[in-house]
PQR file of N, CA, C, O and H, with PARSE charges and radii, in Angstrom:
ATOM      1  N   MET A   1     -14.865   1.953   9.372 -0.4000 1.5000
ATOM      2  CA  MET A   1     -13.571   1.272   9.522 -0.0000 2.0000
ATOM      3  C   MET A   1     -13.614  -0.124   8.883  0.5500 1.7000
ATOM      4  O   MET A   1     -14.615  -0.840   8.902 -0.5500 1.4000
ATOM      5  N   ILE A   2     -12.497  -0.434   8.343 -0.4000 1.5000
ATOM      6  CA  ILE A   2     -12.357  -1.805   7.734 -0.0000 2.0000
ATOM      7  C   ILE A   2     -11.330  -2.619   8.468  0.5500 1.7000
ATOM      8  O   ILE A   2     -10.317  -2.064   8.893 -0.5500 1.4000
ATOM      9  H   ILE A   2     -11.684   0.148   8.328  0.4000 1.0000
ATOM     10  N   THR A   3     -11.515  -3.793   8.625 -0.4000 1.5000
ATOM     11  CA  THR A   3     -10.644  -4.782   9.249 -0.0000 2.0000
ATOM     12  C   THR A   3     -10.130  -5.666   8.171  0.5500 1.7000
ATOM     13  O   THR A   3     -10.958  -6.296   7.514 -0.5500 1.4000
ATOM     14  H   THR A   3     -12.338  -4.244   8.279  0.4000 1.0000
ATOM     15  N   SER A   4      -8.819  -5.792   7.901 -0.4000 1.5000
ATOM     16  CA  SER A   4      -8.272  -6.646   6.807 -0.0000 2.0000
ATOM     17  C   SER A   4      -8.354  -8.168   7.288  0.5500 1.7000
ATOM     18  O   SER A   4      -8.012  -8.516   8.418 -0.5500 1.4000
ATOM     19  H   SER A   4      -8.147  -5.280   8.435  0.4000 1.0000
ATOM     20  N   LYS A   5      -8.806  -8.970   6.387 -0.4000 1.5000
ATOM     21  CA  LYS A   5      -8.878 -10.437   6.615 -0.0000 2.0000
ATOM     22  C   LYS A   5      -7.462 -11.004   6.475  0.5500 1.7000
ATOM     23  O   LYS A   5      -7.221 -12.129   6.912 -0.5500 1.4000
ATOM     24  H   LYS A   5      -9.084  -8.688   5.469  0.4000 1.0000
ATOM     25  N   ILE A   6      -6.559 -10.298   5.908 -0.4000 1.5000
ATOM     26  CA  ILE A   6      -5.233 -10.807   5.650 -0.0000 2.0000
ATOM     27  C   ILE A   6      -4.229 -10.391   6.853  0.5500 1.7000
ATOM     28  O   ILE A   6      -3.487 -11.197   7.415 -0.5500 1.4000
ATOM     29  H   ILE A   6      -6.755  -9.384   5.553  0.4000 1.0000
ATOM     30  N   THR A   7      -4.312  -9.104   7.143 -0.4000 1.5000
ATOM     31  CA  THR A   7      -3.320  -8.729   8.234 -0.0000 2.0000
ATOM     32  C   THR A   7      -4.038  -8.497   9.544  0.5500 1.7000
ATOM     33  O   THR A   7      -3.354  -8.380  10.561 -0.5500 1.4000
ATOM     34  H   THR A   7      -4.915  -8.449   6.686  0.4000 1.0000
ATOM     35  N   GLY A   8      -5.326  -8.421   9.609 -0.4000 1.5000
ATOM     36  CA  GLY A   8      -6.077  -8.111  10.907 -0.0000 2.0000
ATOM     37  C   GLY A   8      -6.010  -6.748  11.455  0.5500 1.7000
ATOM     38  O   GLY A   8      -6.473  -6.393  12.539 -0.5500 1.4000
ATOM     39  H   GLY A   8      -5.881  -8.516   8.783  0.4000 1.0000
ATOM     40  N   LYS A   9      -5.346  -5.972  10.541 -0.4000 1.5000
ATOM     41  CA  LYS A   9      -5.264  -4.462  10.870 -0.0000 2.0000
ATOM     42  C   LYS A   9      -6.571  -3.758  10.526  0.5500 1.7000
ATOM     43  O   LYS A   9      -7.247  -4.146   9.572 -0.5500 1.4000
ATOM     44  H   LYS A   9      -4.970  -6.261   9.660  0.4000 1.0000
ATOM     45  N   THR A  10      -6.945  -2.711  11.301 -0.4000 1.5000
ATOM     46  CA  THR A  10      -8.192  -1.863  10.965 -0.0000 2.0000
ATOM     47  C   THR A  10      -7.673  -0.653  10.494  0.5500 1.7000
ATOM     48  O   THR A  10      -6.663  -0.168  11.004 -0.5500 1.4000
ATOM     49  H   THR A  10      -6.396  -2.395  12.076  0.4000 1.0000
ATOM     50  N   TYR A  11      -8.368  -0.031   9.413 -0.4000 1.5000
ATOM     51  CA  TYR A  11      -8.079   1.150   8.795 -0.0000 2.0000
ATOM     52  C   TYR A  11      -9.303   1.879   8.292  0.5500 1.7000
ATOM     53  O   TYR A  11     -10.341   1.256   8.068 -0.5500 1.4000
ATOM     54  H   TYR A  11      -9.189  -0.425   8.998  0.4000 1.0000
ATOM     55  N   SER A  12      -9.209   3.158   8.112 -0.4000 1.5000
ATOM     56  CA  SER A  12     -10.196   3.864   7.468 -0.0000 2.0000
ATOM     57  C   SER A  12      -9.770   4.029   5.959  0.5500 1.7000
ATOM     58  O   SER A  12      -8.579   4.110   5.661 -0.5500 1.4000
ATOM     59  H   SER A  12      -8.366   3.664   8.294  0.4000 1.0000
ATOM     60  N   PRO A  13     -10.755   4.077   5.033 -0.5600 1.5000
ATOM     61  CA  PRO A  13     -10.392   4.174   3.542  0.2800 2.0000
ATOM     62  C   PRO A  13      -9.827   5.608   3.280  0.5500 1.7000
ATOM     63  O   PRO A  13      -9.201   5.858   2.250 -0.5500 1.4000
ATOM     64  N   THR A  14     -10.050   6.472   4.176 -0.4000 1.5000
ATOM     65  CA  THR A  14      -9.568   7.947   3.855 -0.0000 2.0000
ATOM     66  C   THR A  14      -8.028   8.132   4.400  0.5500 1.7000
ATOM     67  O   THR A  14      -7.338   9.103   4.091 -0.5500 1.4000
ATOM     68  H   THR A  14     -10.558   6.269   5.014  0.4000 1.0000
ATOM     69  N   ASP A  15      -7.618   7.138   5.197 -0.4000 1.5000
ATOM     70  CA  ASP A  15      -6.339   7.218   5.740 -0.0000 2.0000
ATOM     71  C   ASP A  15      -5.222   6.278   5.147  0.5500 1.7000
ATOM     72  O   ASP A  15      -4.180   6.012   5.747 -0.5500 1.4000
ATOM     73  H   ASP A  15      -8.179   6.349   5.448  0.4000 1.0000
ATOM     74  N   VAL A  16      -5.564   5.799   3.881 -0.4000 1.5000
ATOM     75  CA  VAL A  16      -4.617   4.767   3.276 -0.0000 2.0000
ATOM     76  C   VAL A  16      -4.391   5.335   1.715  0.5500 1.7000
ATOM     77  O   VAL A  16      -5.072   6.195   1.156 -0.5500 1.4000
ATOM     78  H   VAL A  16      -6.410   6.014   3.394  0.4000 1.0000
ATOM     79  N   VAL A  17      -3.405   4.712   1.251 -0.4000 1.5000
ATOM     80  CA  VAL A  17      -3.138   4.811  -0.220 -0.0000 2.0000
ATOM     81  C   VAL A  17      -3.239   3.424  -0.731  0.5500 1.7000
ATOM     82  O   VAL A  17      -2.999   2.422  -0.058 -0.5500 1.4000
ATOM     83  H   VAL A  17      -2.851   4.014   1.706  0.4000 1.0000
ATOM     84  N   TYR A  18      -3.619   3.441  -1.989 -0.4000 1.5000
ATOM     85  CA  TYR A  18      -3.767   2.086  -2.688 -0.0000 2.0000
ATOM     86  C   TYR A  18      -2.775   2.036  -3.861  0.5500 1.7000
ATOM     87  O   TYR A  18      -2.628   2.955  -4.667 -0.5500 1.4000
ATOM     88  H   TYR A  18      -3.814   4.255  -2.536  0.4000 1.0000
ATOM     89  N   ILE A  19      -2.125   0.899  -3.875 -0.4000 1.5000
ATOM     90  CA  ILE A  19      -1.025   0.754  -4.919 -0.0000 2.0000
ATOM     91  C   ILE A  19      -1.148  -0.669  -5.488  0.5500 1.7000
ATOM     92  O   ILE A  19      -1.217  -1.680  -4.789 -0.5500 1.4000
ATOM     93  H   ILE A  19      -2.244   0.153  -3.220  0.4000 1.0000
ATOM     94  N   SER A  20      -1.168  -0.642  -6.765 -0.4000 1.5000
ATOM     95  CA  SER A  20      -1.233  -1.891  -7.604 -0.0000 2.0000
ATOM     96  C   SER A  20      -0.121  -2.364  -8.330  0.5500 1.7000
ATOM     97  O   SER A  20      -0.134  -3.506  -8.788 -0.5500 1.4000
ATOM     98  H   SER A  20      -1.112   0.180  -7.333  0.4000 1.0000
ATOM     99  N   ASN A  21       0.961  -1.512  -8.502 -0.4000 1.5000
ATOM    100  CA  ASN A  21       2.053  -1.744  -9.104 -0.0000 2.0000
ATOM    101  C   ASN A  21       2.952  -2.752  -8.112  0.5500 1.7000
ATOM    102  O   ASN A  21       3.474  -2.350  -7.073 -0.5500 1.4000
ATOM    103  H   ASN A  21       0.972  -0.584  -8.130  0.4000 1.0000
ATOM    104  N   VAL A  22       3.040  -4.035  -8.570 -0.4000 1.5000
ATOM    105  CA  VAL A  22       3.708  -5.051  -7.620 -0.0000 2.0000
ATOM    106  C   VAL A  22       5.164  -4.699  -7.554  0.5500 1.7000
ATOM    107  O   VAL A  22       5.721  -4.878  -6.471 -0.5500 1.4000
ATOM    108  H   VAL A  22       2.616  -4.363  -9.414  0.4000 1.0000
ATOM    109  N   LEU A  23       5.850  -4.230  -8.548 -0.4000 1.5000
ATOM    110  CA  LEU A  23       7.218  -3.949  -8.309 -0.0000 2.0000
ATOM    111  C   LEU A  23       7.388  -2.695  -7.273  0.5500 1.7000
ATOM    112  O   LEU A  23       8.234  -2.615  -6.382 -0.5500 1.4000
ATOM    113  H   LEU A  23       5.398  -4.084  -9.428  0.4000 1.0000
ATOM    114  N   GLN A  24       6.472  -1.821  -7.573 -0.4000 1.5000
ATOM    115  CA  GLN A  24       6.612  -0.782  -6.387 -0.0000 2.0000
ATOM    116  C   GLN A  24       6.250  -1.312  -4.959  0.5500 1.7000
ATOM    117  O   GLN A  24       6.865  -0.932  -3.963 -0.5500 1.4000
ATOM    118  H   GLN A  24       5.785  -1.886  -8.296  0.4000 1.0000
ATOM    119  N   VAL A  25       5.334  -2.108  -4.917 -0.4000 1.5000
ATOM    120  CA  VAL A  25       5.060  -2.690  -3.729 -0.0000 2.0000
ATOM    121  C   VAL A  25       6.327  -3.564  -3.103  0.5500 1.7000
ATOM    122  O   VAL A  25       6.627  -3.483  -1.912 -0.5500 1.4000
ATOM    123  H   VAL A  25       4.834  -2.417  -5.726  0.4000 1.0000
ATOM    124  N   LYS A  26       6.978  -4.341  -3.971 -0.4000 1.5000
ATOM    125  CA  LYS A  26       8.108  -4.978  -3.436 -0.0000 2.0000
ATOM    126  C   LYS A  26       9.245  -4.114  -2.851  0.5500 1.7000
ATOM    127  O   LYS A  26       9.849  -4.385  -1.813 -0.5500 1.4000
ATOM    128  H   LYS A  26       6.735  -4.407  -4.938  0.4000 1.0000
ATOM    129  N   LYS A  27       9.486  -2.944  -3.713 -0.4000 1.5000
ATOM    130  CA  LYS A  27      10.503  -1.998  -3.233 -0.0000 2.0000
ATOM    131  C   LYS A  27      10.002  -1.243  -1.776  0.5500 1.7000
ATOM    132  O   LYS A  27      10.784  -0.875  -0.900 -0.5500 1.4000
ATOM    133  H   LYS A  27       8.996  -2.725  -4.556  0.4000 1.0000
ATOM    134  N   MET A  28       8.795  -1.128  -1.739 -0.4000 1.5000
ATOM    135  CA  MET A  28       8.188  -0.473  -0.579 -0.0000 2.0000
ATOM    136  C   MET A  28       8.382  -1.345   0.621  0.5500 1.7000
ATOM    137  O   MET A  28       8.784  -0.871   1.683 -0.5500 1.4000
ATOM    138  H   MET A  28       8.160  -1.427  -2.451  0.4000 1.0000
ATOM    139  N   LEU A  29       8.078  -2.720   0.452 -0.4000 1.5000
ATOM    140  CA  LEU A  29       8.320  -3.661   1.519 -0.0000 2.0000
ATOM    141  C   LEU A  29       9.694  -3.802   1.875  0.5500 1.7000
ATOM    142  O   LEU A  29       9.959  -3.933   3.070 -0.5500 1.4000
ATOM    143  H   LEU A  29       7.751  -3.104  -0.411  0.4000 1.0000
ATOM    144  N   ASP A  30      10.733  -3.795   0.914 -0.4000 1.5000
ATOM    145  CA  ASP A  30      12.113  -3.823   1.263 -0.0000 2.0000
ATOM    146  C   ASP A  30      12.512  -2.533   2.027  0.5500 1.7000
ATOM    147  O   ASP A  30      13.269  -2.616   2.994 -0.5500 1.4000
ATOM    148  H   ASP A  30      10.517  -3.688  -0.056  0.4000 1.0000
ATOM    149  N   TYR A  31      12.025  -1.369   1.619 -0.4000 1.5000
ATOM    150  CA  TYR A  31      12.330  -0.172   2.368 -0.0000 2.0000
ATOM    151  C   TYR A  31      11.619   0.042   3.619  0.5500 1.7000
ATOM    152  O   TYR A  31      12.256   0.402   4.609 -0.5500 1.4000
ATOM    153  H   TYR A  31      11.409  -1.302   0.833  0.4000 1.0000
ATOM    154  N   LEU A  32      10.385  -0.140   3.675 -0.4000 1.5000
ATOM    155  CA  LEU A  32       9.580   0.188   4.836 -0.0000 2.0000
ATOM    156  C   LEU A  32       9.318  -1.073   5.829  0.5500 1.7000
ATOM    157  O   LEU A  32       9.158  -0.928   7.041 -0.5500 1.4000
ATOM    158  H   LEU A  32       9.867  -0.433   2.871  0.4000 1.0000
ATOM    159  N   GLY A  33       9.295  -2.280   5.190 -0.4000 1.5000
ATOM    160  CA  GLY A  33       8.934  -3.417   6.057 -0.0000 2.0000
ATOM    161  C   GLY A  33       7.376  -3.542   6.030  0.5500 1.7000
ATOM    162  O   GLY A  33       6.701  -2.725   5.404 -0.5500 1.4000
ATOM    163  H   GLY A  33       9.425  -2.398   4.206  0.4000 1.0000
ATOM    164  N   PRO A  34       6.809  -4.598   6.731 -0.5600 1.5000
ATOM    165  CA  PRO A  34       5.354  -4.752   6.568  0.2800 2.0000
ATOM    166  C   PRO A  34       4.627  -3.915   7.577  0.5500 1.7000
ATOM    167  O   PRO A  34       3.411  -4.079   7.670 -0.5500 1.4000
ATOM    168  N   GLU A  35       5.193  -3.086   8.301 -0.4000 1.5000
ATOM    169  CA  GLU A  35       4.287  -2.305   9.426 -0.0000 2.0000
ATOM    170  C   GLU A  35       3.401  -1.461   8.852  0.5500 1.7000
ATOM    171  O   GLU A  35       2.362  -1.296   9.492 -0.5500 1.4000
ATOM    172  H   GLU A  35       6.181  -2.953   8.225  0.4000 1.0000
ATOM    173  N   ASP A  36       3.527  -0.793   7.681 -0.4000 1.5000
ATOM    174  CA  ASP A  36       2.678   0.195   7.131 -0.0000 2.0000
ATOM    175  C   ASP A  36       1.597  -0.553   6.108  0.5500 1.7000
ATOM    176  O   ASP A  36       0.571   0.013   5.730 -0.5500 1.4000
ATOM    177  H   ASP A  36       4.371  -0.927   7.161  0.4000 1.0000
ATOM    178  N   LEU A  37       1.926  -1.745   5.761 -0.4000 1.5000
ATOM    179  CA  LEU A  37       0.959  -2.525   4.888 -0.0000 2.0000
ATOM    180  C   LEU A  37      -0.218  -2.852   5.731  0.5500 1.7000
ATOM    181  O   LEU A  37      -0.098  -3.548   6.739 -0.5500 1.4000
ATOM    182  H   LEU A  37       2.760  -2.204   6.069  0.4000 1.0000
ATOM    183  N   TYR A  38      -1.328  -2.370   5.346 -0.4000 1.5000
ATOM    184  CA  TYR A  38      -2.523  -2.676   6.105 -0.0000 2.0000
ATOM    185  C   TYR A  38      -3.510  -3.797   5.502  0.5500 1.7000
ATOM    186  O   TYR A  38      -4.259  -4.441   6.237 -0.5500 1.4000
ATOM    187  H   TYR A  38      -1.425  -1.804   4.527  0.4000 1.0000
ATOM    188  N   ASP A  39      -3.453  -3.986   4.068 -0.4000 1.5000
ATOM    189  CA  ASP A  39      -4.310  -4.837   3.499 -0.0000 2.0000
ATOM    190  C   ASP A  39      -3.905  -5.237   2.196  0.5500 1.7000
ATOM    191  O   ASP A  39      -3.105  -4.521   1.594 -0.5500 1.4000
ATOM    192  H   ASP A  39      -2.845  -3.463   3.471  0.4000 1.0000
ATOM    193  N   ILE A  40      -4.384  -6.379   1.621 -0.4000 1.5000
ATOM    194  CA  ILE A  40      -4.187  -6.820   0.246 -0.0000 2.0000
ATOM    195  C   ILE A  40      -5.587  -7.096  -0.248  0.5500 1.7000
ATOM    196  O   ILE A  40      -6.320  -7.872   0.367 -0.5500 1.4000
ATOM    197  H   ILE A  40      -5.034  -6.960   2.110  0.4000 1.0000
ATOM    198  N   LEU A  41      -5.985  -6.451  -1.390 -0.4000 1.5000
ATOM    199  CA  LEU A  41      -7.368  -6.668  -2.028 -0.0000 2.0000
ATOM    200  C   LEU A  41      -7.254  -7.244  -3.429  0.5500 1.7000
ATOM    201  O   LEU A  41      -6.278  -7.013  -4.142 -0.5500 1.4000
ATOM    202  H   LEU A  41      -5.390  -5.821  -1.889  0.4000 1.0000
ATOM    203  N   TRP A  42      -8.196  -7.939  -3.775 -0.4000 1.5000
ATOM    204  CA  TRP A  42      -8.382  -8.418  -5.208 -0.0000 2.0000
ATOM    205  C   TRP A  42      -9.583  -7.644  -5.644  0.5500 1.7000
ATOM    206  O   TRP A  42     -10.670  -7.949  -5.155 -0.5500 1.4000
ATOM    207  H   TRP A  42      -8.990  -8.127  -3.196  0.4000 1.0000
ATOM    208  N   THR A  43      -9.504  -6.717  -6.474 -0.4000 1.5000
ATOM    209  CA  THR A  43     -10.742  -5.823  -6.742 -0.0000 2.0000
ATOM    210  C   THR A  43     -10.571  -5.171  -8.116  0.5500 1.7000
ATOM    211  O   THR A  43      -9.470  -5.060  -8.657 -0.5500 1.4000
ATOM    212  H   THR A  43      -8.620  -6.469  -6.872  0.4000 1.0000
ATOM    213  N   SER A  44     -11.705  -4.753  -8.642 -0.4000 1.5000
ATOM    214  CA  SER A  44     -11.688  -4.051  -9.890 -0.0000 2.0000
ATOM    215  C   SER A  44     -12.108  -2.532  -9.670  0.5500 1.7000
ATOM    216  O   SER A  44     -12.348  -1.777 -10.613 -0.5500 1.4000
ATOM    217  H   SER A  44     -12.599  -4.843  -8.203  0.4000 1.0000
ATOM    218  N   GLU A  45     -12.173  -2.167  -8.361 -0.4000 1.5000
ATOM    219  CA  GLU A  45     -12.515  -0.766  -7.992 -0.0000 2.0000
ATOM    220  C   GLU A  45     -11.489   0.158  -8.602  0.5500 1.7000
ATOM    221  O   GLU A  45     -11.929   1.090  -9.274 -0.5500 1.4000
ATOM    222  H   GLU A  45     -11.979  -2.780  -7.595  0.4000 1.0000
ATOM    223  N   LYS A  46     -10.175   0.030  -8.461 -0.4000 1.5000
ATOM    224  CA  LYS A  46      -9.124   0.726  -8.732 -0.0000 2.0000
ATOM    225  C   LYS A  46      -8.582   0.552 -10.230  0.5500 1.7000
ATOM    226  O   LYS A  46      -8.268   1.495 -10.957 -0.5500 1.4000
ATOM    227  H   LYS A  46      -9.818  -0.727  -7.915  0.4000 1.0000
ATOM    228  N   ARG A  47      -8.527  -0.721 -10.555 -0.4000 1.5000
ATOM    229  CA  ARG A  47      -8.134  -1.145 -11.796 -0.0000 2.0000
ATOM    230  C   ARG A  47      -8.907  -2.367 -12.186  0.5500 1.7000
ATOM    231  O   ARG A  47      -9.376  -3.003 -11.242 -0.5500 1.4000
ATOM    232  H   ARG A  47      -8.783  -1.487  -9.964  0.4000 1.0000
ATOM    233  N   PRO A  48      -9.131  -2.818 -13.391 -0.5600 1.5000
ATOM    234  CA  PRO A  48      -9.620  -4.109 -13.646  0.2800 2.0000
ATOM    235  C   PRO A  48      -8.895  -5.308 -13.155  0.5500 1.7000
ATOM    236  O   PRO A  48      -7.729  -5.511 -13.493 -0.5500 1.4000
ATOM    237  N   ASP A  49      -9.602  -6.177 -12.302 -0.4000 1.5000
ATOM    238  CA  ASP A  49      -8.974  -7.442 -11.888 -0.0000 2.0000
ATOM    239  C   ASP A  49      -7.564  -7.182 -11.311  0.5500 1.7000
ATOM    240  O   ASP A  49      -6.618  -7.829 -11.761 -0.5500 1.4000
ATOM    241  H   ASP A  49     -10.550  -6.012 -12.028  0.4000 1.0000
ATOM    242  N   ALA A  50      -7.393  -6.339 -10.416 -0.4000 1.5000
ATOM    243  CA  ALA A  50      -6.108  -5.929  -9.793 -0.0000 2.0000
ATOM    244  C   ALA A  50      -5.937  -6.367  -8.230  0.5500 1.7000
ATOM    245  O   ALA A  50      -6.776  -6.228  -7.340 -0.5500 1.4000
ATOM    246  H   ALA A  50      -8.161  -5.813 -10.051  0.4000 1.0000
ATOM    247  N   LEU A  51      -4.725  -6.891  -8.135 -0.4000 1.5000
ATOM    248  CA  LEU A  51      -4.146  -7.069  -6.782 -0.0000 2.0000
ATOM    249  C   LEU A  51      -3.775  -5.730  -6.294  0.5500 1.7000
ATOM    250  O   LEU A  51      -2.888  -5.123  -6.896 -0.5500 1.4000
ATOM    251  H   LEU A  51      -4.043  -7.003  -8.858  0.4000 1.0000
ATOM    252  N   VAL A  52      -4.382  -5.171  -5.220 -0.4000 1.5000
ATOM    253  CA  VAL A  52      -4.178  -3.802  -4.681 -0.0000 2.0000
ATOM    254  C   VAL A  52      -3.763  -3.892  -3.367  0.5500 1.7000
ATOM    255  O   VAL A  52      -4.402  -4.556  -2.551 -0.5500 1.4000
ATOM    256  H   VAL A  52      -5.103  -5.664  -4.731  0.4000 1.0000
ATOM    257  N   PHE A  53      -2.584  -3.188  -3.033 -0.4000 1.5000
ATOM    258  CA  PHE A  53      -2.028  -3.166  -1.687 -0.0000 2.0000
ATOM    259  C   PHE A  53      -2.313  -1.956  -1.001  0.5500 1.7000
ATOM    260  O   PHE A  53      -2.073  -0.871  -1.531 -0.5500 1.4000
ATOM    261  H   PHE A  53      -2.064  -2.648  -3.696  0.4000 1.0000
ATOM    262  N   VAL A  54      -2.829  -2.057   0.193 -0.4000 1.5000
ATOM    263  CA  VAL A  54      -3.305  -0.858   0.835 -0.0000 2.0000
ATOM    264  C   VAL A  54      -2.298  -0.450   2.002  0.5500 1.7000
ATOM    265  O   VAL A  54      -2.069  -1.169   2.974 -0.5500 1.4000
ATOM    266  H   VAL A  54      -3.023  -2.938   0.624  0.4000 1.0000
ATOM    267  N   TRP A  55      -1.770   0.710   1.791 -0.4000 1.5000
ATOM    268  CA  TRP A  55      -0.662   1.272   2.846 -0.0000 2.0000
ATOM    269  C   TRP A  55      -1.232   2.417   3.743  0.5500 1.7000
ATOM    270  O   TRP A  55      -2.172   3.144   3.421 -0.5500 1.4000
ATOM    271  H   TRP A  55      -1.956   1.294   1.001  0.4000 1.0000
ATOM    272  N   ALA A  56      -0.578   2.471   4.838 -0.4000 1.5000
ATOM    273  CA  ALA A  56      -0.966   3.715   5.707 -0.0000 2.0000
ATOM    274  C   ALA A  56      -0.591   5.027   4.944  0.5500 1.7000
ATOM    275  O   ALA A  56       0.386   5.036   4.195 -0.5500 1.4000
ATOM    276  H   ALA A  56       0.185   1.881   5.099  0.4000 1.0000
ATOM    277  N   ARG A  57      -1.309   6.052   5.120 -0.4000 1.5000
ATOM    278  CA  ARG A  57      -0.926   7.249   4.634 -0.0000 2.0000
ATOM    279  C   ARG A  57      -0.262   7.965   5.757  0.5500 1.7000
ATOM    280  O   ARG A  57      -0.893   8.386   6.726 -0.5500 1.4000
ATOM    281  H   ARG A  57      -2.102   6.045   5.728  0.4000 1.0000
ATOM    282  N   ASN A  58       1.041   8.095   5.607 -0.4000 1.5000
ATOM    283  CA  ASN A  58       1.887   8.685   6.568 -0.0000 2.0000
ATOM    284  C   ASN A  58       3.262   9.360   6.039  0.5500 1.7000
ATOM    285  O   ASN A  58       3.560   9.278   4.847 -0.5500 1.4000
ATOM    286  H   ASN A  58       1.554   7.752   4.820  0.4000 1.0000
ATOM    287  N   ASP A  59       3.948   9.919   6.818 -0.4000 1.5000
ATOM    288  CA  ASP A  59       5.265  10.475   6.359 -0.0000 2.0000
ATOM    289  C   ASP A  59       6.185   9.407   5.824  0.5500 1.7000
ATOM    290  O   ASP A  59       6.870   9.668   4.835 -0.5500 1.4000
ATOM    291  H   ASP A  59       3.706   9.985   7.786  0.4000 1.0000
ATOM    292  N   ARG A  60       6.251   8.280   6.375 -0.4000 1.5000
ATOM    293  CA  ARG A  60       7.098   7.139   5.835 -0.0000 2.0000
ATOM    294  C   ARG A  60       6.759   6.712   4.518  0.5500 1.7000
ATOM    295  O   ARG A  60       7.641   6.626   3.664 -0.5500 1.4000
ATOM    296  H   ARG A  60       5.695   8.068   7.178  0.4000 1.0000
ATOM    297  N   THR A  61       5.392   6.393   4.230 -0.4000 1.5000
ATOM    298  CA  THR A  61       4.948   6.127   2.909 -0.0000 2.0000
ATOM    299  C   THR A  61       5.174   7.263   2.005  0.5500 1.7000
ATOM    300  O   THR A  61       5.689   6.983   0.923 -0.5500 1.4000
ATOM    301  H   THR A  61       4.675   6.463   4.924  0.4000 1.0000
ATOM    302  N   LYS A  62       4.872   8.557   2.256 -0.4000 1.5000
ATOM    303  CA  LYS A  62       5.007   9.697   1.438 -0.0000 2.0000
ATOM    304  C   LYS A  62       6.470   9.678   0.995  0.5500 1.7000
ATOM    305  O   LYS A  62       6.768   9.766  -0.196 -0.5500 1.4000
ATOM    306  H   LYS A  62       4.454   8.784   3.136  0.4000 1.0000
ATOM    307  N   GLU A  63       7.397   9.560   1.986 -0.4000 1.5000
ATOM    308  CA  GLU A  63       8.968   9.578   1.563 -0.0000 2.0000
ATOM    309  C   GLU A  63       9.148   8.388   0.593  0.5500 1.7000
ATOM    310  O   GLU A  63       9.827   8.564  -0.419 -0.5500 1.4000
ATOM    311  H   GLU A  63       7.155   9.488   2.953  0.4000 1.0000
ATOM    312  N   CYS A  64       8.650   7.330   0.811 -0.4000 1.5000
ATOM    313  CA  CYS A  64       8.868   6.142  -0.041 -0.0000 2.0000
ATOM    314  C   CYS A  64       8.249   6.548  -1.348  0.5500 1.7000
ATOM    315  O   CYS A  64       9.010   6.378  -2.300 -0.5500 1.4000
ATOM    316  H   CYS A  64       8.099   7.187   1.633  0.4000 1.0000
ATOM    317  N   LYS A  65       7.076   7.037  -1.642 -0.4000 1.5000
ATOM    318  CA  LYS A  65       6.545   7.330  -2.864 -0.0000 2.0000
ATOM    319  C   LYS A  65       7.471   8.361  -3.473  0.5500 1.7000
ATOM    320  O   LYS A  65       7.801   8.145  -4.639 -0.5500 1.4000
ATOM    321  H   LYS A  65       6.457   7.175  -0.869  0.4000 1.0000
ATOM    322  N   LEU A  66       7.927   9.404  -2.906 -0.4000 1.5000
ATOM    323  CA  LEU A  66       8.853  10.449  -3.544 -0.0000 2.0000
ATOM    324  C   LEU A  66      10.193   9.709  -3.986  0.5500 1.7000
ATOM    325  O   LEU A  66      10.721   9.996  -5.060 -0.5500 1.4000
ATOM    326  H   LEU A  66       7.659   9.579  -1.959  0.4000 1.0000
ATOM    327  N   LEU A  67      10.676   8.846  -3.217 -0.4000 1.5000
ATOM    328  CA  LEU A  67      11.827   8.175  -3.795 -0.0000 2.0000
ATOM    329  C   LEU A  67      11.491   7.231  -4.914  0.5500 1.7000
ATOM    330  O   LEU A  67      12.323   7.092  -5.810 -0.5500 1.4000
ATOM    331  H   LEU A  67      10.246   8.613  -2.344  0.4000 1.0000
ATOM    332  N   TRP A  68      10.463   6.628  -4.954 -0.4000 1.5000
ATOM    333  CA  TRP A  68       9.869   5.898  -6.210 -0.0000 2.0000
ATOM    334  C   TRP A  68       9.718   6.634  -7.308  0.5500 1.7000
ATOM    335  O   TRP A  68      10.095   6.115  -8.359 -0.5500 1.4000
ATOM    336  H   TRP A  68       9.786   6.741  -4.226  0.4000 1.0000
ATOM    337  N   ASP A  69       9.175   7.926  -7.351 -0.4000 1.5000
ATOM    338  CA  ASP A  69       8.877   8.796  -8.253 -0.0000 2.0000
ATOM    339  C   ASP A  69      10.468   9.273  -8.762  0.5500 1.7000
ATOM    340  O   ASP A  69      10.675   9.458  -9.961 -0.5500 1.4000
ATOM    341  H   ASP A  69       8.869   8.347  -6.497  0.4000 1.0000
ATOM    342  N   GLN A  70      11.232   9.398  -8.052 -0.4000 1.5000
ATOM    343  CA  GLN A  70      12.612   9.933  -8.435 -0.0000 2.0000
ATOM    344  C   GLN A  70      13.540   8.641  -8.909  0.5500 1.7000
ATOM    345  O   GLN A  70      14.717   8.836  -9.213 -0.5500 1.4000
ATOM    346  H   GLN A  70      11.063   9.248  -7.078  0.4000 1.0000
ATOM    347  N   HIS A  71      13.025   7.463  -8.952 -0.4000 1.5000
ATOM    348  CA  HIS A  71      13.813   6.260  -9.385 -0.0000 2.0000
ATOM    349  C   HIS A  71      14.886   6.032  -8.467  0.5500 1.7000
ATOM    350  O   HIS A  71      15.943   5.564  -8.892 -0.5500 1.4000
ATOM    351  H   HIS A  71      12.069   7.305  -8.705  0.4000 1.0000
ATOM    352  N   LYS A  72      14.722   6.335  -7.138 -0.4000 1.5000
ATOM    353  CA  LYS A  72      15.736   6.095  -6.183 -0.0000 2.0000
ATOM    354  C   LYS A  72      15.465   4.913  -5.107  0.5500 1.7000
ATOM    355  O   LYS A  72      16.224   4.618  -4.184 -0.5500 1.4000
ATOM    356  H   LYS A  72      13.863   6.714  -6.793  0.4000 1.0000
ATOM    357  N   LEU A  73      14.292   4.330  -5.400 -0.4000 1.5000
ATOM    358  CA  LEU A  73      13.869   3.264  -4.430 -0.0000 2.0000
ATOM    359  C   LEU A  73      14.419   2.045  -4.888  0.5500 1.7000
ATOM    360  O   LEU A  73      14.218   1.003  -4.263 -0.5500 1.4000
ATOM    361  H   LEU A  73      13.676   4.570  -6.150  0.4000 1.0000
TER
END
């Protein structure tokens, strides 16, 4: 388990999704609010020198991703 130094929330890396597209993150925050945002990382693990937002993997974020993919978010 990981505890975020930013949000204080605890999560398992297998129970989250990582998103580095800042526009997508902004739209997700507008749609979902901050409840499902678990952490913010600065890392090169997913992309070189990227700001990566860690979201809960659940039905709400799944729906949000589908709306994003359909250009409806």
